MIVEXKOL-349845 format. One record per residue: residue in one letter; x, y, z of N, C-alpha, C, O, CB in turn. Coordinates in pm, whole numbers, plus 32768, in hexadecimal, padded with zeros to 4 digits. Each point is the difference from the previous one (the first is absolute). Last residue first. Glycine has a CB too. Layout:
BEGIN
aXYZXYZXYZXYZXYZ
...
END
This chain:
BEGIN
iA21DABA6D83D7F75805B8012801380627F987FAC80587FEE80287F968117
s81987EE77F627F9F7FB87FB07F7580527FFF7FA27FD67FBE80D57F43807E
k80F9817680CF802D80087F7A7F8F7FC67FA17FE980357F9481107FB880BD
f7ECA7FEA817F7FED80847FDA803180157F6E7FC180507FBB80557FF68138
m803F7E147FCD7F6B801A80027FDC808F7FC67FA8800D7FAB80457F598127
k81D080217F7D7FD37FBC7F8B7F6B80297FE87FD1802A7F9680D57F118093
k80358145816C802380577F977FC77FC67F717FDB804D7FA880FC7FFD80E7
i7EE27EBC80FD7FAB807D80008025804F7F957FA780387FC1803E7FCA8127
k81257E887F557F767FD97FD37F9D80767FE97FB2800B7FA280747F2280DC
e8194810E8045800D7FF07F777F6F7FDA7FBD7FDC802D7F9481227F8B8096
i7F32806181A7800480847FBF7FFF7FFE7F6C7FBF804E7FBB80B77FFD8104
f7FA37E2E803B7F84803980127FF780847FB87F9E80217FBD80507F698117
s81A67F9E7F5A7FB57FB87F9D7F70803F7FFD7FC5800C7F9480C97F198090
q80AE817C811E800F80347F767FB57FC57F9E7FDD80427F9E80ED7FF38098
n7EF0802481D97FF67F997FA6800D80247F747F9E802B7FC27FE27F7280DD
v8156814481347F9F800C7F8F7FFC7F8E7FA2806A7FD87FCE7FB781128042
i80337F86821C80397FC37F907F9980087F857F887FE4800981067F818096
p7F9781FB80EB7FBC7F997FDC803A7FB77F7B801780417F9A7F28803580DF
k81FE80AE80D97F9880167F9B7FC17F777FD880467F9A7FFA8036813A7FAF
g804C7F968244802E7FFA7F7A7F9080197FA47F8F801B802981227F4B8015
i7F7A7FC581CA801580747FC180437FFB7F8080657FBC7FED7F99809780E1
f7EBE7E7D80B1805180147F7F801B80847FEA7FA5805280107FFD7EF67F8C
f7F787FCF81E0805F8066800A806080097F828077801E80067F777FC280F7
r7E9E7EE47F237FD0807E803D8057806D800F7FD3807280067FA77F0B8063
n80797EA07EC1802E807F7FC87FD1807680457FF180667FBD80177F307F78
k7F887EAB8177807F7FFF7FCE803980877FD68068802B80327F617EF67F8D
k7EBC80AF81C080157FE77F6C808680167FC48044806180237EDE7FDC7FD0
r800A7FCE81E0807C7FBC7FDE800E7FEF7F6580517FB07FCF7FA67FD68114
n7EDD816780CC800E800E7F77808C7FCF7FDD8064804080227EF780807FD6
m80367F5581DC7FA67F9E7FAF800580057F697FDC7F9C7FC17F90807780F9
q81AB8119804180087F79803F7FB47FA17FB980367F9D7FCF7FE880C18103
l7FC3816F7E93808D7FCA7FFC80107F79804180507FB47FC87FFF8133803C
n7E017FFF7FD2804980177F7F80927FD58002803B7FF27F957F2F80CB8045
e7F527F0281A37FBB7FEC7F8B805F80087F867FFB7FA57FAD7F3780B580C4
i8187800E81377FC97F6C80007FC17FE27F7880227F9A7FC37FAC806D813A
i80BB81B77F47806D7FAC7FF37FD47F727FF8802C7FB87FA7805B80EB80CD
f7E3A809D7FE68031800F7F6F80687FA17FF17FFD7FB87F9D7FD08135804B
d7F977F2881C87F987FCB7FAA802F80077F757FED7F9E7FB97F6180A480E2
l81B380AC809F80117F6480137F947FBA7F9280287FAA7FB1801C806B816C
k7FAA81C17F00807A7FCC7FB9800B7F698010801D7FB67FA1805B81258088
e7E427FF680C27FD9800B7F6E80807FC97FAF7FF57FB77F9D7F6481228088
s80D57F4C81AD7F9B7F8E7FE77FE4800B7F767FEB7F947FC87FA980668117
v817681567FCF80437F897FEB7FBB7F887FDF80357FA27FC6805180BD80BF
l7EF881957EF27FF67FAA806D804E7F847FEE80027FCB7F907F278092809B
k80A880FB7E7C803D8047807E80067FA0806F8058801380547F4D80CC7F6C
f804D7F0F7E0B7FCD7FC080768049803D807B807B800180077F4F7F257F75
e80C6815A7EDC7F76803280107FD17FC780897FC6804C804E80077FBE7EAC
t81D77F5A805E8002808E801A7F7C804380387FFD8052805C80AD7FAC7EEF
l7F7E7E398001803E8009808A8011808E802780038016807980767F157F67
s7ED5808F7E6F7FA17FD7806780448007808E7FC3802F80607FC47F377EF3
k818481207F417F93804D800E7FA77FE280767FE08050805880357FC67EC0
e81467ECA805D803B8070804D7F858064801F7FF2802F807181067FB97F18
i7EB17EA07F6580137FD380818027807F80607FCF8012806F80797EFE7F2E
s7F9F81357E9B7F7C7FE2803080037FD980937FAC802C804F80147F8C7ECB
p81D580737FF97FC7807F801E7F6F8003803C7FD88056805080BB7FF37EF9
f804A7E1C8011803D803880837FC3809080167FE3801A807581047F5D7F6C
p7E037F1A7F11806D80667FE78024803880897FAF801E80587FFE80217EB8
l7F707DFC803A7FE18050807D80748068800B805F7FE6804A7F237F518034
a7F897F417E038060807380267FCF804B807F7F8D8022801780B07FFF7EF0
e7ED47E68800F80667FE68074805480638030803B7FF9806C7FC87F437F45
n7ECB80CB7ECB7FAF7FD5807B804D7FDA806E7FC77FDD80677F947FDA7F10
q818280C57EF67FAF8076801D7FB07FD680927FFC804B80617FE780027E84
t81F97F0C806C7F7E7FD87FFB7FA18049804880058005807B80537F3B7F61
y81D080A27F637F8C8060802B7F857FAC7FF67FF07FC57F95807B81188015
s81577E1F80D77FC880517F9B7F8C804B80227FC57FEE806A80927F7D7F0A
y81777F39811F7F8C804E80277FCD80537F89804D80207FA5800A7FE98148
i80D67E237FBA7FF580607F857F808046801E7F997FC0801180E37FAD7F39
f80217F1281B38041807D802E800180637F9380568059800480367F2C8099
e7EC87EC97F197FBF802480808038808980297FB7804B8042802C7EBC8009
d80317FC07E2E7FF180957FEB7FD68036808B7FB78062800880037F8E7EF7
s81807E3D80747F7B80408034800080967FE6806780417FEF7F847F1180CB
e81897F7B7ED97F927FF67FA47F958052802C7FB880347FAB80857EF38018
f81DE80E380727F947FFC805B7F78800E7FBB7FE180737FE080B87FE980CA
i818E7F047EF37F7B802A7FC87FA47FFD806E7FFA7F9C8047802F800E7ED8
e81997FDE8138801580577F987F7780407FB8800280627FB680DB7F12802F
h7F967F47819C7FAE807F801A801F805B7F887FE78078800D80217F7880FD
s80B87E5A7F1F7F797FEB800C7FB2808980137F8580047FF980B37F138066
g81A780DE7F917FC27FDB7F7B7F6B7FF680087FBB802B7FA381117F598023
t802480CC81C9800C806F7FAA7FBB7FE47F7B7FB380527FCE81237FEC80A2
e7F547E6480BB7F8C805D8026801280807FB07F9A803E7FE4804F7F63810E
l81657F187ED27F7B7FC77FCF7F90806680287FA280127FB480B07EF28068
e816E816380567FE6800E7F757F817FCB7FD97FC380317FA1811F7FC7803A
t7F0F80A8820F806B7FAE7FB77FE0801B7F6D7FA280477FDD807B7EF880DA
f7F6B81FD80FF7FDE7FC87F7E80767FA67FE08075802080187EFC80AB7F96
a803E806481E280297F8280037FE87FA17F7B80007F8580087FDA80A780EF
h7FC481B97F2080717FF0804580327F697FFD80717FE87FD87F4580E280B3
v7EB780237EAD806C7FB27FAF806E7FE78055805A7FC07FC97F6D80A57F64
s7E167FF28144807A8029802180727FA57FB27FFD7F8680087F9B80CF80E0
d7E3A80377ECF805F7F978007809980498013802480617FBD7F347EF77FA4
s7EF8817C805880348006807C806B7F958012803B7FF7806B7EF0806A7FE5
t805680A47DD67FBC7F988065805180008078806F80367FFD7F377F307F51
y7FF982237F0E80557FAB80517FB17FA580497F8880118014811C80947FFF
f7F3C809B7DF87FC07FD7808880657FAF805280607FD07FC37EB480277FD5
i80B681837E9B80437F9880427FB17FCE80817FA78047802F8134801A7F73
s7F0B811F7EF97FB67F767FE180577FA1803680347FAC7FB67F5980907F77
e81A4814980DE7F65800A7FFC7FDD7F787FCF80537FB57FCD7F90814D7FFF
g81F6801C810E7FC07F947FC27F678002800D7FC7802B806481077F587FC5
v805D81C2808180657FAB7FC17FC77F937FBA80497FBA7FB9804D808080EC
k7EEC81D8801F7FCB7F817FC880827FB37FD1805880377FBE7EB980317FF2
r814980F281D67FD980037F6A7FCE7F7A7FE080217F9F8045808B810F7F78
v7FC78085822C7FE67F867FB67FDC80237F6F7FC580687FE37FED7F2380F0
p819E81AD80487F7D7FD3800B7FE57F897F9E80507FE07FA87F6D810A80A1
n81577E83802E7FED807E8067801980827FAF807080307FF07FE87F4980E8
g7F277E407EAC80528076800A7FD9806F80597F987FFB8041809D7FCB7EEB
a7E897EB67FCA80717FF98055804B80887FF37FE8804B7FA180287EB18047
y7E0F7FC77F74804D808B801180687FDA80657FF57FA980567F4181037F7E
s7F537E297EE58066800B80668048807E8003802A802C7F957FEC7EEE805B
s7DDA7FFE7F8B807480477FDB80677FF880657FE37FDD80727F9780B37F0D
n7EA77EDB8081805B7FAA7FB68070804C7FB480207FEA7F8B7F207F788060
s7F5781F780B680017F6C801E80607FBC7F9F8016802C7F8F7EF67FD780C6
e816382077FFC7F957FA07FC280127F768034806B7FD4802A7F8C80B17F02
i8079814781E180437F8C7FC67F8A7FA77FBC7F9E7FD7803D812E802E807D
k7F7A82127FF87F9E7F9B7FE5803E7F927FAD802080167F8B7F2980938084
k819680C2815A7FFC7FC87F847F7C7FA17FFD7FD47FC38061813A80507F85
g7FC8810881827F9780427FB47FF27FB27F747FCB803C7FA3806980B180D5
s81717E7C80717FB4807080447FA880427F8D802E80387F9D80937FF7811E
v80C27E347FBB7F7880117FB67FB9806B80497FD97FF1807380117F1C7F40
l8216800080397FC6806480397F80802A7FA3800E80307F9080DB801280E3
s80757DE97FDE7FAB80647FB57FC3807180577FE27FEB80757FE87F597EEE
m81527F108102803B808F7FFD7FBB80697FB58036806B7FE480937F298031
g7EA97E867F5E80498028807F8048808D7FEC8029802B7F947FFE7ED680A8
g7E25809B7E86808B7FC680188035803380867FD28065803680617F907ECD
i7DCB7FAC80638059807C801480897FC2802880087FAB80597F3381007FF9
i7EF97E967E9880737FE7804D8053807F800B801E80447F9F7FDF7ECC801B
s7DDB802A7FDD806A80407FD580857FF4805C7FF27FC9806D7F5E80C77F25
g7EC07EDA806A80657FAE7FA3807E80477FEE80517FD17FB07EF77FCE7FD1
s7F04819580FB80187F76801B80617FBA7FA27FFD801A7F877F247FE880D5
g8106820B7FF97FAC7FAA7FD1801D7F76801980757FDE80127F6180C17F59
i80AB8129819A80387F927FB27F947FA47FE47FBC7FD1805B812380448007
q7F7B8207804B7F997F947FEA80497FA07F9B803580227F967EED807B8093
t8173812A812A80297F977FAA7F7D7F957FF17FC27FDD8064814D80477FEC
g7F20818480CA7FC4800C7F7D80277F8F7F9E7FE5800D7F89801A80E7809F
k814E7F53816D7F7A803B7FF57FDC800B7F67804C80237FA67FD28062813C
l81677E1E7F797FDF807480477F7080317FC67FC37FC47FA8814580798082
i80627E0480177F7F801F7FC07FC7808880427FD57FFF80747FFC7EFA7F5D
f821E7FF980057FB1805980437F8D802B7FAF800E80397F9480B0800A80E7
a80A77DED7FC17FB980607FAA7FAF8069805D7FD17FDF806C801A7F657ED2
h81447F3481298026808880257FB1806C7F9A802A80707FE680CD7F318076
q7ED47E6D7EF98048802B8084803A808B7FFD804880287FA47FF37EEC807F
g7E12805A7EA080867FDE8025803F8039807C7FD0805D8040803F7F8A7EDD
i7DE47FA3803E80528070801D808C7FCC803180097FBA80657F2580D57FD5
w7F037EAF7EAB808A7FD7803E8053808A800F802780407F9E7FDD7EC17FEA
v7DBF80688040806B805E7FEB807F7FD780477FFB7FDF80767F5D80D27F6F
h7EC37EA97FFB80777FA97FC9806280667FCE802E7FF97F8E7F437F358028
d7EE781DC80A180107F758013807D7FC57FBE802080237F8E7EEB7FD58083
g80DE821F804A7FA37F9A7FD7801C7F71802C80527FEF805A7F8B80A27EED
i8076817B819280457F807FC47F9E7F957FDF7FAE7FD68051811D80558036
y7F54821680127FBA7F847FE4804D7FA47FAD803F80227F9B7EF580548077
i80E4816D813D80487F8E7FB47FA27F8F7FE47FC07FCD805C8118806C8010
s7EE28207800A7FF57F7B802580507F977FA4802580237F907EFC802880CE
k816F81C980297F9A7FB87F9680057F6C803B805F7FD580427FD280C67ECD
s80658192818080057F7C80197F9E7FA77FA17F96802F7FD780AE80198118
p80A381B17E987F857FB8803A801C7F6D8013803F7FC47FA87F2580DE7FE5
n81B881047FF2801C7F6B800F7F897FCA804D80157FD4807180F180427F92
v7F4B81C57F86800B7FB67F8A80167F62801680247FB67FA4803681237FF7
r7ECB8120814A803C7F7D801880077FA97F777FA07FF37FB4800280168147
k806082237F117FA07F8C801180557F85801180727FFA7FD37ED5806F7F9E
k8150815D802F7FF57FDE80937FA17F88801F7FDB7FE08071805081157FBD
t807E7FF67E217F707FFA80277FF37FED80917F9980288036802A7F7C7EF2
f8203806F803B7FAF80777FC77F717FFE80347FD38062803C80B77F9D7EEF
s80B37EA58152802D8083802F7FA6806A7FD07FE4805D804C81027F557FB7
d7E6D7E5D80698032804C7F8580308082803B7FBA803880557FA07F5E7EF9
y809B7EBB81F17FAE80677FCF805180457F89807A80037FF97F0F801D80F4
i80587E0F807C805080497F957FA2805D7FD07F8A7FE07FF8810E7F6A7FC2
l7F847F6C82197FB180567FA3806280437FA6806B802B802D7ED87FFD8079
h811B7DE680387FFD8093802E7FC480517F907FFF7FD27F8E80D280178106
p7F767E247F7A7F7D803980367FFD809580177F9A8039802580487EF28046
d7FD57FCD7E5A809580227FED80587FE6808280657FBB7FF17F5280FB7F63
a7E807E1D804C801F80918013809580117FFC804D7FA380177EE380848074
t7FF47E267F627F9B80547FBC801B80A180007FB880537FC77FA47EEF807F
r81C87EC67FCF7FDE807A80467FB5805F7FA68022801F7F8E80A47FC58101
f80437E107FA07F7C803F7FD67FFA807E8046800D7FF9807A7F797F317F62
w821A7F477FD07FCD8077804D7F8F803A7FB3801080117F8780D1802280DD
c806B7DED7FE47FB5805D7FA37FB9806680577FE17FEB80757FFB7F617ED6
d81627F1D8118801A808D801F7FB7805E7F93803E80557FC080AD7F6880AF
f7F287E4E7EF88046803780787FF980957FF68017803D7F9780877EFE807D
s7DF57FDA7EC680827FCE80268034805380757FB080458040807D7F6C7ED4
f7DD17FB480348054807A802D808D7FCF802C80087FAD805B7F2380D37FF6
l7F007EED7E7280837FD0803A804C80778028801B805A7FAF7FEE7ED87FC3
c7DC08042803F807C80507FDD80787FD380417FF77FB980647F8281027F7D
g7E957EBB802D806E7FB37FBD807A804E7FD280457FDB7FA17F0B7F938017
e7EF081BF808B80237F7A803E80717FB97FB08018801F7F8B7EF57FC980CB
g809C823B7FE87FB17F8E7FE2802B7F838038803B7FFC806C7F9280717ED6
v805181948187805A7F977FBB7FA47F957FE87FB17FDB8056812C805D801A
i7F1D81F080297FB67F927FDF804A7FA27FB6803880247F987F0E805B8070
i80E1814B813880557FA97FB57FA67F767FF87FE17FBD8063811280BB7FF1
n7EB081C9801A7FE17F6A800E80717FA97FB2804180337FA57EB380038069
k80AF81EF80FA80057FB77F837FF97F68800E7FEB7FD98073809780E47F37
q7F9680DE818F7F807FBF7FDF7FFE7FC67F757FA0800E7FB57FF2808D80E3
e820A800380417FA380697FCA7F8D7FBF7FBE7FE980137F8980D1808A8053
s80CB7E07806A7FEB8081803B7F92804E7FB87FDB7FDF7F8F8113802080B9
i80167E0380057F8A803C7FBF7FD4807F805B7FCF800080717FE17F0F7F26
i81FB7F6E80127FD48080804E7F8B80417FB98011802E7F8F80DC7FFE80C4
l803E7DD27FC17F9A805A7FC17FE3806B80627FF07FEC80797FA87F5C7EFD
n81BD7EF0800C7FEF807480517F9980597FAD800280117F8680F57FE180EC
l7F8C7DE17FBF7FDF80747FA17FE8806A804E7FBE7FED80667FE47F957EEF
k81997EB981157FAC806D801C7FE1805E7F98805780337FB97FFB7FB18112
n802F7E4C7E81802F8040808A7F9C806D80127F9980097FBD816C7FC98033
n7E807F1A7EC5807C7FBF800F8051802C808B80487FB780447FBA803E7EB0
f7DEC7FE7807E8061805A8032807C7FBC8015800B7FAA80587F4E80DA800B
y7EAF7F397E75807A7FC7803F8070806E8023802580537FAD7FA77ED27FCE
n7DEE80978044807780467FDB80747FC880557FF87FDB80757F8280F87F4A
d7E977EAA802F80727FB17FE7807680637FC480397FE07F977F287F438040
k7ECC81C8804980177F768022809A7FD47FD3803080317F9A7EC27F9F8049
g80968250805B7FAE7F887FD280387F75802D80518000805D7F70808C7EDB
f8065817781AD80577F957FC07F987F8D7FD67FB37FCE8051812E806B8048
f7F1F81FA7FFB7FB97F7B7FE1806A7FA57FBD805280207FAA7EBE80518034
l80A48180814D80657FA77FDA7FC37F707FDA7FD27FBA805A80D080CC803F
v7EBE819D7FAE7FD57F737FF180837FBF7FD9804780347FAA7EBC7FF6800E
s807181BE8167803A7FBF7F887FCB7F697FF87FB47FD18055812580CB7FBA
n7EF080FF813F7F9E7FF17F9480347FC27F807FE080287F907FB4809980D0
n81EE7FCA80E47F70801F80057FB97FD77F8D8032800C7F907FFD80A880F5
y81A97E747FDA7FCA806A80467F6C80057FF07FBC7F9C8017811680DB7FCF
v80D57DF980147F9480447FC07FCA806B805880067FF7807A7FC67F3E7F08
i81CF7F49801A7FE38077805B7F8F803F7FB2800E80167F8880E7801580E2
a80157DD07F8D7F94805D7FCC7FE1807380627FDC7FE980737FBE7F547F10
n819B7F0F7FF78025806D804F7FA180637FCD801F80407F9B80D77F87808F
l7EFB7E037FA37FEB808C7FE2803D806D805F800F7FE380777F267FC37F27
i80677E457FA0807580398046800780907FDF803B80287F9B80427F028060
y7E1F7F068000800E80927FEE80838030803F80177FE880767EEE80337F8B
n80B27DE07F42800E805F80717FF180937FD2803580257F9780637F3680DC
f7E7C7F1E7E698083802480287FF2805F80807F958031802780C67FB57EDE
r7E277F80802180407F8A8020809080138025803F7FA1802E7F257FF37F42
n7EDB81AE80C980837FF77FBE804A7F82802A801B7FEC80767FF0810E7F7F
n7E118061802080307F79800C808B7FF37FB9801180337F917EFC7F76807B
c8076825280387FC67F897FD780427F77802080797FFB801A7F38809A7F40
l803C8169817A80677F987FDC7FB97F8B7FE87FD77FBB805D80DB80A18023
f7F1581DA7FD97FB67F8E7FDD805C7F8F7FCD804480187F9D7EFA807F8030
i80A8815C814E805C7FA07FC57FB67F7C7FF67FD47FC4806280F980B37FFC
i7E8C81AA7FEA7FEB7F6F7FF180737FBB7FD28031802A7F977EF17FFF8040
t806381C3814C80357FC17F837FF07F6480067FFC7FC5806C80AF80FE7F7B
d7EE680CE81487FAE7FE37F9F803C7FC07F897FDC801B7F8D7FA9809280CB
n81BC807E80DD7F887FC580157FAF7FD17F80801980347F937FED8055813A
g82227F6C7FD07F90806B7FF37F7B7FC680187FF17F9A8045809280E27F16
n81217E938093802D808380367FA5806E7FEE80218076800880B57F427FD1
f7F737E1F80247F9680517FDB8025808A80557FF5800A807A7F517F237F55
e81F87F1A7F9E7FE5806D80527F8D80567FD2800E80317F9080DB7FC780A9
i802B7E0B7FB67F9280467FC27FE18071805E7FE27FE880757FC07F4A7F12
n81E97F3F80087FE3806D80627F9B80537FAF801B80297F9080D27FDE80F2
s80047DD97F747FB380807FCB7FEB8066806A7FFD7FE980787F897F8D7EE5
n81227EA08080806C806C80077FCF80847FC58046804B7FBB806D7F038033
v7DF07F617FAF80897FD080358055806D7FFA8008803E7F967FE37EE08023
l7DDB8066802A806580687FF280877FD5804C80007FE080777F3E80D67F76
h7F047E627F2C806B7FEC8055806380657FEE804980047F9D7F8C7F198066
v7E2680337F738046807F7FF980717FEE806C7FDD7FFE80767F4D80977F3B
n7F3C7E3E7FE380877FF77FB18042807C7FEB802080217F8E7F8F7F298001
e7E9C8069813D806F7FE48052807C7FEA7FC580647FE480437F077FCC8041
n7EEF81827EC280057F84802E80807FF5805F802E806680337F517F447EF7
d80A9821080117FA47F9B7FC280167F76803B80717FCF7FFB7F8E80B37F30
c804D817181B280437F7E7FC87FA67F9E7FD77FAB7FD0804A810880508040
y7F7C820B7FFC7FA57F997FD1804E7F8E7FC98046800D7F9B7F0B809A8034
l80E381358173804F7F977FBB7FA27F8B7FE77FCD7FC5805F81108082800F
l7EBF81E07FFC7FDC7F777FF6806F7FA57FBD802D801C7F917EE280378065
n808281BD812780467FAC7F957FD37F73800E7FD47FD4806A80F880BE7F93
g7EB380FE81247FAF7FDF7F8C803F7FAF7F8A7FCC7FF87F917FC680D480B0
k81AB804B81027F7E7FC7801F7FB07FE07F78801D80337F947FE180528152
g82387FA27FB27F8D80607FF17F807FAB802380037FA38050807480F37EF1
r813D7EA780C48021808280447F8B805D7FF08003806D803880F67F797F9D
f7F8D7DEC801E7F9E80667FD8801A807A804D80017FFF807B7F567F597F4C
i81CB7ED67F8A7FF0807680657F96805B7FC9800180287F8C80F57FD380C1
i7FEE7DF87F937F9780577FCB7FE7806680627FDD7FEA80737FBB7F677F09
k82067F1980217FB8806580477FA780497FB9801E801D7F8D80897FEE80F3
s80967E007F837FBF80637FBB7FB3806480617FD17FD3806980217F887ED4
n80DF7ED280C78064806580127FD880857FB0804B803C7FB380697F07806E
t7DEB7F777F7F808E7FCA8039805E80767FFD800F80407F987FD77ECA800C
l7DDC80AA8045806F8059800280817FAA803080007FBE80687F5F81167FC9
k7E997EE67EE8805D7FD080518082804D7FE4802D80187F907F5D7F09807C
p7E55815F7FD880817FFB7FC380607FC080597FFA801880797FD480AD7F09
k7E237F68804780517FC98067809D7FF17FC2802B7F907FE37EF47FEC808D
g7EEF81D27F3E805B7F767FD5805C7FE680698003804580657FFE7FE47EA5
i7F7981C680DE7FA97F9C7FD380447F857FCD805080067FA27F1980AC802C
i80F0811D8188803E7F877FA57F937FA47FE97FBE7FCF805D812E80388001
k7F38822680427FC07F767FFE804E7FAA7FB18041802A7FA07EE48029807B
n80CF8197813480257FCB7F757FC37F6C800A7FC97FD08063812380C67F71
e7F4A80A081A97F96802D7FA4801B7FDD7F797FE880517FA67FE9805F80E8
k81427E7380CD7F848037803D7F8A802E7F9D7F917FCC7FFC810F807D80BB
l814E7EF97F217F887FD37FB77F7B804280287F9C7FF47FBA80DB7F37802F
d819580DD808F7F98806E7FFF7F8F7FE17F9F7FDF80527FAA80D38057808F
e80D87E0F7F838001806A80597F8780617FE97FDD801C7F8D81207FCA807E
i7FC87E037FBD7FA180617FC07FEE8067805E7FD37FE680707FB77F767F09
q81A67ED38037800E808080397FA2805E7FB7801980247F8C80D67FAC80B7
i7FAD7E0E7FFB7F94804C7FCB80018086804A7FE4800180787F927F2F7F4C
t81FD7F2B7FD47FCF806B80677FA380567FB2802180337F9580B87FD480FB
e80407E247F267F7B803A7FD97FCB805D80697FB47FDC805A80197F577F25
n820B7FC67FE77FC5805980687F8180417FCC8008805E7FB180DD7FCF80B0
i800E7DFA7F147FD6807A7FD17FC7805180757FAC7FCD8049802A7FD07ED2
i81A77EBE80BB7F81803780487FDF80847FC8805B80537FFA7FD87F3980DB
e80E27EA37E6A7FF0808780157F7C802D80427F907FD37FE78102803E7F5A
m80927E2181167F85803B7FB87FF7809680118002803480707F807EF67FB4
END
């Protein structure tokens, strides 16, 4: 019988706080600053082969309920937020570095393949030779719901990915706004598909019968659209997290707007779908006047 080494290692918790009861297997949480908070939703947060380092002050890492194991290598600095919604799947370790008071927000039901990297900074400073002004500011990263990130993908500063989208393996995404239900691939990425969606079914062991039975997926479950009363634009989240100076204020915002708000189309990116038949009716009305 396989024996799992369940060692819980938490260093320098003194002026920091953990809310919840995370289960740790071969994992380590290191606090090197003060005023930091690790928030674990309920008891369904299991960190496996993970390393979390708080290397600054007043940062929140918020891990929602997850029926899968969290497998993270997360290094965070000052005044930042790392948020994961419910039931994200990690095929292997996801690497994240959050620098210069920026944030990484991830929705729910996402799929992360092997050896993916998220970074909010370059991280060294670059200046314009004529103006002497800095030209590479750090920026936050936002990922919607049900997003598939392929193997060895790099997601860099300023990236926003709408719900239902796919990033191909070996892709480099930097400062891009990716529309919902689209697919991008390459280095740098370019659009390779639109009006698509994926399911979490794995084809590896499919037989001919199973392949045939999956030719059609009837549900609209993974098709996202603009809904005014559901929309939670990424820039508005960033504005709020930047304006709040206290960890307690940020935590209240996260709980109300990210953890508790699970409206389907909250992280949609794209243009509202225009009802052409409605427009034609309006045109006919004006013509008759």
